C-alpha positions as CSV (number, residue, x, y, z in Angstrom):
1,X,4.6,-7.5,-4.0
2,X,2.9,-10.5,-5.3
3,X,1.0,-11.1,-2.1
4,X,-0.5,-7.7,-2.0
5,X,-4.0,-7.8,-3.3
6,X,-5.0,-4.0,-3.2
7,X,-3.4,-0.6,-2.0
8,X,-5.9,2.1,-1.2
9,X,-4.4,5.6,-1.0
10,X,-6.2,7.6,1.7
11,X,-4.1,10.8,1.5
12,X,-2.0,10.5,4.6
13,X,-1.6,6.7,4.5
14,X,-1.9,3.6,2.4
15,X,-4.1,0.7,3.4
16,X,-2.6,-2.5,2.0
17,X,-4.7,-5.7,1.8
18,X,-3.1,-9.1,1.4
19,X,-4.3,-12.4,-0.2
20,X,-5.4,-15.2,2.1
21,X,-3.8,-17.1,4.2
22,X,-2.2,-14.2,5.9
23,X,-3.1,-13.9,9.6
24,X,-3.3,-10.2,9.4
25,X,-5.2,-9.5,6.1
26,X,-4.3,-5.8,6.1
27,X,-1.5,-3.2,6.9
28,X,-1.5,0.5,7.3
29,X,1.5,2.5,6.0
30,X,1.6,6.1,7.1
31,X,3.2,8.2,4.4
32,X,5.3,10.5,6.5
33,X,7.0,7.7,8.0
34,X,8.5,6.2,5.0
35,X,12.3,6.6,5.1
36,X,13.6,4.7,2.2
37,X,12.7,5.9,-1.4
38,X,10.0,8.1,-2.4
39,X,6.2,8.1,-2.6
40,X,6.5,7.9,-6.3
41,X,8.6,4.8,-6.2
42,X,6.3,3.2,-3.7
43,X,3.4,3.9,-6.0
44,X,5.3,2.6,-9.0
45,X,5.6,-0.8,-7.1
46,X,2.0,-1.1,-6.8
47,X,0.5,0.8,-9.9
48,X,-1.6,-1.9,-11.0
49,X,-3.1,-2.5,-7.6
50,X,-3.3,1.3,-6.4
51,X,-6.7,2.9,-5.7
52,X,-7.0,6.5,-4.8
53,X,-9.7,7.0,-2.1
54,X,-9.4,10.8,-1.8
């Protein structure tokens, strides 16, 4: 969680941005493919970094 810079919520997916020096500076997480936990639990983990784009 500490390496995540920002999480953007685009409705159907989350766009995670990481701090440097990660090789891939971003990651796309499709909401309907999450199999452990709930969306509410996921958003609670990143509540201070979550940005709603829709």
